[in-house]
Backbone as a printed PyTorch tensor [residue, N CA C, xyz], in Angstrom:
tensor([[[-38.1730, -25.5800, -51.5850],
         [-38.7930, -26.6970, -52.2810],
         [-38.8660, -26.3900, -53.7240]],

        [[-38.3990, -27.2840, -54.4680],
         [-38.2880, -27.0790, -55.9520],
         [-39.6570, -27.4790, -56.5680]],

        [[-40.1270, -26.6680, -57.5050],
         [-41.3800, -26.9750, -58.2030],
         [-40.9960, -27.4740, -59.6040]],

        [[-41.3070, -28.7030, -59.9170],
         [-40.9890, -29.2080, -61.2340],
         [-42.0970, -28.7740, -62.2290]],

        [[-41.6320, -28.2880, -63.3600],
         [-42.5910, -27.8230, -64.3500],
         [-42.0370, -28.1630, -65.7300]],

        [[-42.9190, -28.5610, -66.6000],
         [-42.4110, -28.8980, -67.9630],
         [-42.1110, -27.6410, -68.7360]],

        [[-42.5460, -26.4530, -68.2310],
         [-42.3000, -25.2170, -68.9790],
         [-40.9850, -24.5800, -68.5090]],

        [[-40.4460, -24.9920, -67.3830],
         [-39.2170, -24.4710, -66.8400],
         [-38.0140, -25.1400, -67.4910]],

        [[-37.1670, -24.3640, -68.1550],
         [-36.0270, -24.9530, -68.8150],
         [-34.8150, -24.9740, -67.8610]],

        [[-33.9860, -25.9290, -68.0440],
         [-32.7520, -25.9890, -67.2060],
         [-31.8340, -24.9050, -67.7190]],

        [[-31.5500, -23.9350, -66.8630],
         [-30.7410, -22.7600, -67.3180],
         [-29.3380, -23.1260, -67.6300]],

        [[-28.8010, -24.1900, -67.0250],
         [-27.4370, -24.5060, -67.3560],
         [-27.2450, -24.9870, -68.7850]],

        [[-28.2800, -25.4840, -69.4440],
         [-28.2230, -25.8110, -70.8170],
         [-28.4960, -24.6780, -71.7670]],

        [[-29.2030, -23.6770, -71.2550],
         [-29.6450, -22.5980, -72.1540],
         [-28.6660, -21.3870, -72.0890]],

        [[-28.0200, -21.1390, -70.9590],
         [-27.2090, -19.9730, -70.8520],
         [-25.9630, -19.9880, -71.7870]],

        [[-25.5930, -18.8040, -72.2260],
         [-24.4450, -18.7200, -73.0870],
         [-23.1800, -18.8390, -72.1730]],

        [[-22.1400, -19.4050, -72.7580],
         [-20.8920, -19.5720, -71.9980],
         [-19.7360, -18.6900, -72.6330]],

        [[-18.9440, -18.1730, -71.6670],
         [-17.7730, -17.4240, -72.0700],
         [-16.6160, -18.0870, -71.3880]],

        [[-15.6770, -18.5860, -72.1770],
         [-14.4490, -19.3000, -71.6360],
         [-14.8690, -20.4070, -70.7070]],

        [[-15.9090, -21.1120, -71.0060],
         [-16.3110, -22.3220, -70.1780],
         [-17.1530, -21.9700, -68.9890]],

        [[-17.4390, -20.7490, -68.7160],
         [-18.3050, -20.4150, -67.5710],
         [-19.4800, -19.5850, -68.1170]],

        [[-20.5860, -19.6240, -67.3640],
         [-21.7880, -18.9390, -67.8630],
         [-21.6760, -17.4400, -67.6160]],

        [[-22.4930, -16.6790, -68.3210],
         [-22.4500, -15.2390, -68.2370],
         [-22.7750, -14.7890, -66.8010]],

        [[-23.7330, -15.5030, -66.1410],
         [-24.0330, -15.1650, -64.7460],
         [-22.8880, -15.4050, -63.8470]],

        [[-22.1320, -16.4860, -64.0300],
         [-20.9610, -16.7460, -63.1630],
         [-19.8600, -15.7120, -63.5230]],

        [[-19.6990, -15.3170, -64.7630],
         [-18.7430, -14.3180, -65.1440],
         [-19.0580, -12.9610, -64.4840]],

        [[-20.3150, -12.5430, -64.4480],
         [-20.6880, -11.3170, -63.7620],
         [-20.4010, -11.4180, -62.2720]],

        [[-20.6280, -12.5180, -61.6910],
         [-20.3800, -12.7170, -60.2630],
         [-18.9060, -12.6120, -59.9650]],

        [[-18.0630, -13.1980, -60.7700],
         [-16.6010, -13.1660, -60.6140],
         [-16.0910, -11.7250, -60.7960]],

        [[-16.6310, -10.9980, -61.7620],
         [-16.1780,  -9.5790, -62.0370],
         [-16.5710,  -8.7610, -60.8340]],

        [[-17.7880,  -8.9030, -60.3340],
         [-18.2240,  -8.1430, -59.1400],
         [-17.3130,  -8.4650, -57.9250]],

        [[-16.9870,  -9.7630, -57.7580],
         [-16.1650, -10.1630, -56.7080],
         [-14.7840,  -9.5270, -56.7110]],

        [[-14.2250,  -9.5320, -57.9420],
         [-12.8640,  -8.9210, -58.1340],
         [-12.9570,  -7.4040, -57.8850]],

        [[-13.9130,  -6.7090, -58.3800],
         [-14.0500,  -5.2890, -58.1140],
         [-14.1800,  -4.9850, -56.6150]],

        [[-14.9850,  -5.8010, -55.9070],
         [-15.1660,  -5.5560, -54.5110],
         [-13.8440,  -5.8290, -53.7510]],

        [[-13.1610,  -6.8340, -54.1770],
         [-11.8470,  -7.1560, -53.5000],
         [-10.8840,  -6.0500, -53.7360]],

        [[-10.7790,  -5.4950, -54.9720],
         [ -9.8690,  -4.3820, -55.2530],
         [-10.2470,  -3.1420, -54.4640]],

        [[-11.5410,  -2.8680, -54.3970],
         [-12.0610,  -1.6940, -53.6600],
         [-11.6610,  -1.8650, -52.1660]],

        [[-11.8430,  -3.0580, -51.6230],
         [-11.5140,  -3.2610, -50.1550],
         [-10.0290,  -3.0970, -49.9480]],

        [[ -9.2030,  -3.6150, -50.8370],
         [ -7.7460,  -3.5090, -50.7150],
         [ -7.2960,  -2.0320, -50.7740]],

        [[ -7.8510,  -1.2990, -51.7170],
         [ -7.5140,   0.1370, -51.8250],
         [ -7.9620,   0.8500, -50.5880]],

        [[ -9.0950,   0.5660, -50.0550],
         [ -9.5540,   1.2320, -48.9020],
         [ -8.6970,   0.9140, -47.6450]],

        [[ -8.2580,  -0.2710, -47.5820],
         [ -7.3750,  -0.6450, -46.3960],
         [ -6.0410,   0.0150, -46.5510]],

        [[ -5.4270,   0.0620, -47.7060],
         [ -4.0740,   0.5550, -47.8290],
         [ -4.0160,   2.0590, -47.9150]],

        [[ -5.0000,   2.7210, -48.5140],
         [ -4.8230,   4.1220, -48.7660],
         [ -5.6860,   5.0140, -47.7720]],

        [[ -6.7350,   4.4090, -47.1830],
         [ -7.5830,   5.2090, -46.3730],
         [ -7.5890,   4.8210, -44.9320]],

        [[ -6.7530,   3.8870, -44.5950],
         [ -6.7310,   3.3960, -43.1800],
         [ -5.8820,   4.3000, -42.3380]]])
């Protein structure tokens, strides 16, 4: 349940953007890529 508050800012308007995506999304993509690489390395080299 969302709580509406006049003090809560809409983060999508406040967050900095890098190449059209927000910093939070960029961090999520970077983590996803590293996890994917780690899993591929584990499957091919340690299986």
